[in-house]
C-alpha positions as CSV (number, residue, x, y, z in Angstrom):
1,X,-54.0,15.0,42.8
2,X,-51.5,17.4,44.4
3,X,-47.9,17.2,43.6
4,X,-45.2,18.1,46.2
5,X,-42.5,20.5,45.1
6,X,-39.5,20.3,47.4
7,X,-37.6,23.5,48.1
8,X,-34.5,22.0,46.5
9,X,-36.1,21.8,43.1
10,X,-34.4,24.2,40.6
11,X,-36.2,27.0,38.9
12,X,-35.9,25.5,35.5
13,X,-37.6,22.3,36.5
14,X,-40.5,24.2,38.1
15,X,-41.0,26.5,35.1
16,X,-42.8,23.8,33.2
17,X,-46.1,24.4,34.9
18,X,-48.4,26.5,32.7
19,X,-49.7,30.0,32.2
20,X,-52.6,32.1,30.8
21,X,-52.1,35.8,30.8
22,X,-55.1,37.4,32.3
23,X,-56.5,40.5,33.9
24,X,-58.2,40.4,37.3
25,X,-56.0,42.0,39.9
26,X,-57.2,45.5,39.5
27,X,-56.2,46.7,42.9
28,X,-52.8,46.9,44.5
29,X,-52.3,43.9,46.8
30,X,-52.0,44.4,50.5
31,X,-49.0,42.9,52.3
32,X,-49.5,39.5,54.0
33,X,-47.4,37.7,56.5
34,X,-46.0,34.4,55.4
35,X,-48.1,32.5,57.9
36,X,-51.3,33.9,56.1
37,X,-50.3,32.3,52.8
38,X,-52.1,29.0,52.3
39,X,-49.7,26.1,52.2
40,X,-46.8,28.1,53.7
41,X,-44.0,25.8,54.7
42,X,-45.2,22.9,52.4
43,X,-45.3,24.3,48.8
44,X,-47.7,22.4,46.5
45,X,-48.8,22.8,42.9
46,X,-52.4,22.2,42.4
47,X,-55.0,21.9,39.7
48,X,-56.1,25.6,39.4
49,X,-52.7,26.8,38.0
50,X,-53.0,24.6,34.9
51,X,-52.2,27.6,32.7
52,X,-49.1,28.6,34.6
53,X,-47.7,32.1,35.1
54,X,-46.3,35.0,33.1
55,X,-44.9,38.5,33.4
56,X,-44.7,41.4,31.1
57,X,-44.1,45.1,30.2
58,X,-41.1,45.6,32.5
59,X,-40.2,49.0,34.0
60,X,-37.3,50.0,36.1
61,X,-39.3,49.5,39.3
62,X,-41.6,46.7,38.4
63,X,-43.4,44.4,36.0
64,X,-46.9,42.9,35.5
65,X,-47.4,39.5,37.0
66,X,-50.1,37.3,35.5
67,X,-51.9,34.0,36.1
68,X,-55.4,32.6,35.4
69,X,-57.2,30.0,37.5
70,X,-58.5,27.0,35.6
71,X,-59.4,23.6,37.0
72,X,-60.8,22.5,33.6
73,X,-59.0,24.6,30.9
74,X,-61.0,23.4,27.9
75,X,-64.5,23.9,29.5
76,X,-66.8,24.9,26.7
77,X,-68.3,27.8,28.7
78,X,-64.8,29.4,28.8
79,X,-64.8,29.6,32.6
80,X,-62.1,26.9,33.1
81,X,-64.2,24.9,35.5
82,X,-64.1,27.6,38.2
83,X,-67.1,28.8,40.3
84,X,-69.0,32.0,39.5
85,X,-67.4,34.0,42.2
86,X,-64.2,35.9,42.9
87,X,-61.4,34.0,44.5
88,X,-58.5,35.3,46.5
89,X,-55.0,34.6,45.1
90,X,-51.9,35.3,47.0
91,X,-48.6,36.3,45.3
92,X,-45.1,36.7,46.3
93,X,-41.9,38.0,44.7
94,X,-38.4,37.0,45.8
95,X,-34.7,37.7,44.9
96,X,-34.0,34.0,44.7
97,X,-35.8,31.0,43.3
98,X,-36.1,29.3,46.6
99,X,-38.0,32.3,48.0
100,X,-35.7,32.7,51.0
101,X,-35.5,36.5,50.3
102,X,-39.1,37.5,49.7
103,X,-39.3,41.2,48.9
104,X,-43.1,41.7,48.3
105,X,-46.2,39.7,48.8
106,X,-49.9,40.4,48.7
107,X,-53.4,39.3,47.6
108,X,-55.5,39.9,44.5
109,X,-58.9,38.8,43.4
110,X,-59.5,36.4,40.5
111,X,-62.9,37.5,39.3
112,X,-65.3,35.6,37.0
113,X,-65.9,38.7,34.9
114,X,-62.3,38.5,33.8
115,X,-62.1,34.8,33.4
116,X,-60.5,34.3,36.9
117,X,-57.4,36.0,35.6
118,X,-55.0,38.0,37.8
119,X,-52.9,41.0,36.9
120,X,-50.5,42.4,39.6
121,X,-48.7,45.6,38.6
122,X,-45.6,45.6,40.8
123,X,-43.8,48.8,41.8
124,X,-41.0,49.3,44.3
125,X,-38.6,46.8,42.8
126,X,-34.9,47.5,42.0
127,X,-33.9,48.2,38.4
128,X,-32.0,45.8,36.1
129,X,-32.3,42.6,38.0
130,X,-33.9,39.2,38.1
131,X,-36.8,38.4,40.4
132,X,-38.8,35.2,41.0
133,X,-42.6,35.0,41.6
134,X,-45.4,32.6,42.3
135,X,-49.1,32.5,43.3
136,X,-51.2,30.5,45.8
137,X,-54.9,29.9,45.8
138,X,-56.2,27.7,48.6
139,X,-53.8,24.8,48.9
140,X,-52.5,25.2,45.4
141,X,-49.1,26.6,44.5
142,X,-48.3,27.9,41.0
143,X,-45.2,27.2,39.0
144,X,-42.4,29.7,39.7
145,X,-41.6,32.3,37.1
146,X,-38.5,34.4,36.5
147,X,-38.9,38.0,35.4
148,X,-36.5,41.0,35.1
149,X,-36.9,44.7,35.6
150,X,-35.7,47.3,33.1
151,X,-32.6,49.4,33.7
152,X,-32.7,53.0,34.9
153,X,-33.6,55.6,32.2
154,X,-30.0,56.8,31.6
155,X,-28.4,53.3,31.5
156,X,-26.9,51.8,28.4
157,X,-27.1,48.3,29.8
158,X,-26.9,45.5,27.1
159,X,-30.0,43.4,26.4
160,X,-30.7,39.9,25.2
161,X,-34.0,39.9,23.4
162,X,-35.8,37.2,21.4
163,X,-38.9,37.7,19.3
164,X,-41.4,35.4,17.7
165,X,-44.8,35.2,16.0
166,X,-47.4,32.9,14.4
167,X,-47.9,29.8,16.5
168,X,-50.7,27.7,15.0
169,X,-51.4,25.0,17.5
170,X,-52.7,22.5,14.9
171,X,-49.6,23.0,12.6
172,X,-47.1,21.6,15.0
173,X,-45.4,21.5,18.4
174,X,-44.2,24.5,20.2
175,X,-40.6,23.3,20.5
176,X,-39.3,26.6,19.3
177,X,-40.7,28.3,22.4
178,X,-38.8,25.9,24.6
179,X,-35.5,26.6,22.8
180,X,-36.2,30.3,23.0
181,X,-36.7,30.1,26.7
182,X,-33.5,28.0,27.2
183,X,-31.5,30.9,25.8
184,X,-32.5,32.8,28.9
185,X,-33.3,36.2,27.3
186,X,-33.9,39.3,29.3
187,X,-37.0,40.1,27.3
188,X,-39.3,38.4,24.8
189,X,-41.4,40.2,22.2
190,X,-44.4,38.5,20.6
191,X,-45.5,40.2,17.4
192,X,-48.8,38.6,16.8
193,X,-50.8,35.5,15.8
194,X,-50.3,34.2,19.3
195,X,-53.3,31.9,18.6
196,X,-55.6,31.1,15.7
197,X,-59.4,31.3,15.4
198,X,-60.1,28.3,13.1
199,X,-62.2,25.2,13.9
200,X,-60.2,22.0,13.8
201,X,-59.1,20.9,10.3
202,X,-60.1,24.2,8.5
203,X,-56.5,25.4,8.2
204,X,-54.3,22.5,7.2
205,X,-50.5,22.5,7.1
206,X,-48.7,20.8,4.2
207,X,-48.5,17.2,5.3
208,X,-51.4,17.5,7.6
209,X,-52.0,18.7,11.2
210,X,-50.4,16.8,14.0
211,X,-52.8,18.4,16.6
212,X,-56.4,19.7,16.6
213,X,-58.1,22.8,18.0
214,X,-60.8,22.3,20.6
215,X,-64.1,23.9,20.1
216,X,-65.6,25.8,17.1
217,X,-64.2,28.7,15.2
218,X,-63.8,31.4,17.9
219,X,-66.6,34.0,17.8
220,X,-67.8,34.3,21.4
221,X,-66.1,35.2,24.6
222,X,-66.4,31.6,25.8
223,X,-64.8,30.4,22.5
224,X,-61.8,32.8,22.8
225,X,-61.3,32.0,26.4
226,X,-61.2,28.2,25.6
227,X,-58.8,28.7,22.7
228,X,-56.4,30.8,24.8
229,X,-56.6,28.1,27.5
230,X,-55.7,25.4,25.0
231,X,-52.7,27.2,23.8
232,X,-51.6,28.2,27.4
233,X,-51.9,24.5,28.4
234,X,-48.9,23.7,26.1
235,X,-45.9,23.0,28.3
236,X,-43.4,24.6,25.9
237,X,-45.3,27.9,25.7
238,X,-45.6,27.8,29.5
239,X,-41.9,27.3,29.8
240,X,-41.3,30.4,27.6
241,X,-43.7,32.6,29.5
242,X,-42.1,31.6,32.8
243,X,-38.6,32.3,31.6
244,X,-38.7,36.1,31.0
245,X,-41.0,39.1,30.8
246,X,-43.0,39.4,27.5
247,X,-44.1,42.4,25.6
248,X,-47.0,41.4,23.3
249,X,-49.0,42.8,20.4
250,X,-51.6,41.1,18.2
251,X,-52.0,40.6,14.5
252,X,-55.1,39.2,12.8
253,X,-55.8,35.7,14.0
254,X,-56.4,36.7,17.6
255,X,-59.7,38.0,16.2
256,X,-60.3,37.0,12.5
257,X,-58.0,36.4,9.5
258,X,-57.1,39.7,7.8
259,X,-59.6,41.8,9.7
260,X,-59.2,45.6,9.3
261,X,-60.7,48.0,11.8
262,X,-64.4,47.2,11.8
263,X,-64.3,45.1,8.6
264,X,-64.1,41.3,8.8
265,X,-62.2,39.0,6.5
266,X,-64.8,38.5,3.8
267,X,-67.1,41.6,3.7
268,X,-69.0,40.1,0.8
269,X,-70.3,37.4,3.3
270,X,-72.4,39.1,6.0
271,X,-71.1,38.8,9.5
272,X,-73.6,41.0,11.4
273,X,-72.1,40.3,14.8
274,X,-68.5,41.1,13.9
275,X,-68.1,44.0,16.3
276,X,-69.4,41.8,19.2
277,X,-66.9,39.2,18.1
278,X,-64.1,41.8,18.1
279,X,-65.2,42.9,21.6
280,X,-65.1,39.3,22.9
281,X,-61.7,38.7,21.3
282,X,-60.2,41.9,22.8
283,X,-61.5,41.0,26.3
284,X,-60.1,37.4,26.1
285,X,-56.8,38.8,24.8
286,X,-56.5,41.1,27.8
287,X,-57.5,38.4,30.2
288,X,-54.8,36.0,28.9
289,X,-51.8,38.3,28.5
290,X,-49.5,40.1,31.0
291,X,-50.9,43.6,30.2
292,X,-51.3,46.7,32.4
293,X,-54.5,48.4,33.4
294,X,-53.9,50.9,30.6
295,X,-54.8,48.0,28.2
296,X,-58.2,47.1,29.7
297,X,-60.6,47.0,26.8
298,X,-63.4,49.5,26.5
299,X,-66.1,47.9,24.4
300,X,-64.7,47.3,20.9
301,X,-61.5,49.3,21.6
302,X,-58.2,48.3,23.3
303,X,-55.2,50.6,23.2
304,X,-52.4,48.2,22.5
305,X,-49.8,50.5,21.1
306,X,-47.4,51.6,23.8
307,X,-43.7,52.1,24.5
308,X,-41.3,50.0,26.6
309,X,-37.9,51.5,27.5
310,X,-34.8,49.6,28.2
311,X,-32.8,52.4,29.8
312,X,-31.2,54.6,27.1
313,X,-30.2,51.6,25.1
314,X,-33.5,50.8,23.4
315,X,-37.0,52.2,23.0
316,X,-39.5,49.6,21.9
317,X,-42.4,51.3,20.0
318,X,-45.0,48.5,20.0
319,X,-47.5,49.1,17.2
320,X,-51.1,47.9,16.4
321,X,-51.4,47.6,12.6
322,X,-54.9,46.0,12.7
323,X,-57.3,48.0,14.8
324,X,-57.1,51.3,12.9
325,X,-56.2,50.4,9.4
326,X,-58.0,51.1,6.2
327,X,-59.2,48.0,4.4
328,X,-56.8,46.2,2.1
329,X,-56.9,47.2,-1.5
330,X,-57.7,45.0,-4.5
331,X,-60.1,42.8,-2.5
332,X,-57.2,41.6,-0.4
333,X,-55.9,39.5,-3.3
334,X,-52.2,38.6,-3.3
335,X,-50.2,39.8,-5.0
336,X,-51.9,43.1,-5.9
337,X,-51.2,45.6,-8.6
338,X,-54.0,47.9,-7.4
339,X,-52.8,51.6,-7.7
340,X,-54.9,52.5,-4.7
341,X,-52.1,51.2,-2.5
342,X,-50.3,54.4,-3.5
343,X,-53.1,56.7,-2.2
344,X,-51.3,58.9,0.4
345,X,-54.5,59.2,2.5
346,X,-54.5,55.5,3.2
347,X,-53.3,54.5,6.7
348,X,-52.1,51.3,8.3
349,X,-51.8,52.7,11.8
350,X,-54.5,55.3,11.9
351,X,-53.8,59.0,12.3
352,X,-53.6,59.1,16.1
353,X,-51.2,56.1,16.4
354,X,-49.1,57.6,13.6
355,X,-48.8,60.9,15.5
356,X,-47.9,59.0,18.7
357,X,-45.2,57.1,16.9
358,X,-43.6,60.1,15.1
359,X,-43.7,62.1,18.3
360,X,-42.0,59.3,20.2
361,X,-39.3,59.0,17.6
362,X,-38.7,62.8,17.7
363,X,-38.4,62.8,21.5
364,X,-36.4,59.6,21.8
365,X,-32.8,59.7,23.1
366,X,-32.4,55.9,22.8
367,X,-29.4,54.4,21.0
368,X,-31.8,52.0,19.2
369,X,-35.4,52.8,18.3
370,X,-37.2,49.5,17.6
371,X,-40.6,49.2,16.0
372,X,-42.3,46.0,17.2
373,X,-45.0,45.3,14.7
374,X,-46.7,42.7,12.5
375,X,-46.5,43.0,8.7
376,X,-43.6,43.4,6.2
377,X,-42.3,47.0,6.2
378,X,-39.8,46.9,3.3
379,X,-41.0,47.0,-0.3
380,X,-41.2,43.4,-1.7
381,X,-42.0,42.6,-5.3
382,X,-43.5,39.1,-5.5
383,X,-43.7,38.9,-9.3
384,X,-40.8,38.0,-11.7
385,X,-39.8,40.2,-14.6
386,X,-41.1,43.6,-15.5
387,X,-44.5,43.1,-13.8
388,X,-44.7,44.0,-10.1
389,X,-47.0,42.7,-7.4
390,X,-47.2,43.5,-3.7
391,X,-48.8,42.2,-0.5
392,X,-51.9,44.3,0.1
393,X,-51.9,43.2,3.8
394,X,-48.5,44.7,4.4
395,X,-47.0,48.2,4.4
396,X,-46.8,47.8,0.6
397,X,-50.6,48.2,0.6
398,X,-50.2,51.5,2.6
399,X,-47.4,53.3,0.8
400,X,-48.3,56.7,2.3
401,X,-48.1,55.3,5.8
402,X,-44.7,53.9,5.2
403,X,-43.5,57.1,3.6
404,X,-44.6,59.2,6.6
405,X,-42.9,56.9,9.1
406,X,-39.6,56.8,7.2
407,X,-39.7,60.6,6.7
408,X,-40.5,61.0,10.4
409,X,-37.5,59.0,11.5
410,X,-35.2,60.8,9.0
411,X,-36.4,64.2,10.2
412,X,-36.0,63.1,13.8
413,X,-32.4,61.9,13.0
414,X,-33.2,58.6,14.7
415,X,-29.8,57.1,15.3
416,X,-30.6,53.4,14.7
417,X,-34.1,52.6,13.3
418,X,-34.9,48.9,13.3
419,X,-38.2,47.3,12.4
420,X,-39.2,43.9,13.8
421,X,-41.8,42.0,11.9
422,X,-43.8,38.7,12.0
423,X,-46.8,37.5,10.0
424,X,-45.3,35.9,6.9
425,X,-44.2,32.5,8.3
426,X,-40.8,32.9,6.9
427,X,-37.4,34.5,7.9
428,X,-36.4,37.6,6.1
429,X,-33.5,40.1,6.6
430,X,-34.1,43.3,4.8
431,X,-32.3,46.6,4.2
432,X,-34.9,49.4,4.2
433,X,-34.4,51.7,1.2
434,X,-35.7,55.2,0.6
435,X,-34.8,56.8,-2.7
436,X,-31.8,54.6,-3.2
437,X,-30.5,55.2,0.3
438,X,-30.4,52.6,3.1
439,X,-32.3,54.3,5.9
440,X,-33.1,51.4,8.3
441,X,-33.1,47.6,8.8
442,X,-36.0,45.1,9.1
443,X,-35.7,41.8,10.9
444,X,-38.6,39.5,10.1
445,X,-39.1,36.3,12.1
446,X,-40.6,33.1,10.7
447,X,-43.4,31.3,12.5
448,X,-43.2,29.1,15.6
449,X,-45.3,26.5,13.8
450,X,-47.6,28.1,11.2
451,X,-47.1,26.5,7.8
452,X,-45.9,23.2,9.2
453,X,-42.4,21.8,8.9
454,X,-41.2,24.1,6.0
455,X,-38.1,23.3,4.0
456,X,-34.4,24.3,4.1
457,X,-34.4,24.2,0.3
458,X,-35.7,27.2,-1.6
459,X,-38.1,26.7,-4.5
460,X,-37.5,28.5,-7.8
461,X,-40.3,31.0,-6.8
462,X,-38.6,31.7,-3.5
463,X,-35.2,32.1,-5.2
464,X,-36.9,34.7,-7.5
465,X,-37.9,36.8,-4.4
466,X,-34.2,37.3,-3.8
467,X,-33.4,38.1,-7.4
468,X,-36.3,40.6,-7.7
469,X,-35.5,42.3,-4.3
470,X,-31.7,42.8,-3.9
471,X,-32.3,44.6,-0.6
472,X,-33.4,41.2,0.8
473,X,-30.3,39.6,2.4
474,X,-32.0,36.4,3.7
475,X,-35.1,34.4,3.0
476,X,-35.9,31.0,4.7
477,X,-39.0,28.9,4.9
478,X,-38.2,27.1,8.1
479,X,-39.8,27.5,11.5
480,X,-38.1,29.2,14.4
481,X,-37.5,32.7,15.9
482,X,-34.9,35.4,16.1
483,X,-32.5,36.0,19.0
484,X,-30.8,39.4,19.4
485,X,-28.0,40.9,21.5
486,X,-28.2,44.6,21.7
487,X,-25.3,46.7,22.9
488,X,-24.4,50.4,22.6
489,X,-22.2,49.5,19.6
490,X,-24.2,46.9,17.7
491,X,-27.3,44.8,17.3
492,X,-26.7,41.2,16.5
493,X,-29.5,39.0,15.2
494,X,-29.3,35.2,15.1
495,X,-31.9,33.5,12.8
496,X,-32.8,30.3,14.7
497,X,-34.4,27.4,12.8
498,X,-35.8,24.0,13.5
499,X,-35.8,21.1,10.9
500,X,-39.4,20.1,11.8
501,X,-42.4,20.9,14.0
502,X,-44.7,18.0,13.1
503,X,-43.4,16.0,16.0
504,X,-41.9,17.2,19.3
505,X,-38.2,17.4,20.3
506,X,-36.6,19.1,17.2
507,X,-33.1,20.5,17.7
508,X,-32.4,24.2,16.9
509,X,-29.6,25.8,15.0
510,X,-28.5,29.2,13.8
511,X,-29.2,29.6,10.1
512,X,-27.5,33.0,9.7
513,X,-26.4,35.9,11.8
514,X,-26.3,39.6,11.0
515,X,-24.9,42.7,12.7
516,X,-26.2,46.3,12.5
517,X,-23.5,48.7,13.5
518,X,-24.3,51.8,15.6
519,X,-25.0,54.7,13.3
520,X,-24.7,52.6,10.1
521,X,-28.1,51.4,8.9
522,X,-28.1,48.1,7.0
523,X,-27.1,44.5,7.5
524,X,-23.6,43.0,7.8
525,X,-23.1,39.3,7.8
526,X,-21.6,38.1,11.1
């Protein structure tokens, strides 16, 4: 059935369509007259845009636009019910949500080799402004998305940025994504665990799972495509993708829990096809995210670390802490006391990415240098009393890596180093110490759903985390995300929480707010 969308419908009501961030438009689209666009004059939304739209990696003159065609999103073969042939997809970009002022339009090919996904890398747009975009395929019209270009390189334009991580579909409803979108950020960062690999019922939240995964544990390209499609079919996630450009990096569950480079989760249990699994996961990730051609996977490799500039205000150094790491120490048992974690030769980022990061920090002239990454950066002792125990999966398992990064930003005299973190399903606000000096700040977001409803009340064990780690200013086991407002003078972080995710429609509130003042590392309560 085709649904008519009158021109008078507002952007926010149209944003609820759906989106899957893919990768097929590998050539710049040619200009098309309006009359050549199917359905021109009578916009319609059809069945093939069930996964919606997205944009990402903004630059001053453009962004990446994404969609993926799927008539049957949960098809077991991963092809979304689409034919085994390339299909033309028209796109257009306008200055207004009614598309009265179209500034660019063109055509791309949605190819089956890339899951019928489309990436359009726009150039020639004006800096620091909103644009609206949509796609057409045959008689079908996609939902409308809003995106935003970055400011010019020298600008100190303020930025509203929200970041999130860890959205286990089975553990709850994605209401937090909807609240995040309704705050109308200029930019969204996703720090990993965008989806999860498990078969239904294997990973159960306290109180049970309100939803189930479709399909088996993800191991093949068809499995990963189907799983991405299930997540992208969620209306709250679609709403968030259509509201602002995203900058994404992965953690572990996009491939396999706690994987490390070429080592799978449980090396004691043979998984002879793990590298094929990793290759499939990387391809599906690219197909389903608004990434540039530079991120096209090459076999088992995909260069995900990259830099996104927001004028001279902020430089976002997006890191990949999975693909190049040494394996976790102590058999990956938590907490660990294994002294190997102190080995200076061990690396979380790999040598090449570490050099790239340190060179970028040295050359940066940004007011705020922000590391967008996955796992806890600050040292955290998880045992009470004189004994100490650390998370082997975090920077505490790679002390040499952390030392080199901190020394690097100190030598470079980075003005405002801020680390953004996900992974741990809980909110944390940490001062980063180095030899009894506060040298930076870490903002760690809780999960969108992973871990289920959570609780506003701390257990005795959780209270002990605060007692053992005085540099931790906040800990919370509720679901949510973090909203920030970055200006030349300060970075404000609002820790947003929901009382439950086991049913839809939860309200949102601010649990706590902190301010980092320009040139003064450390957290101040707002």
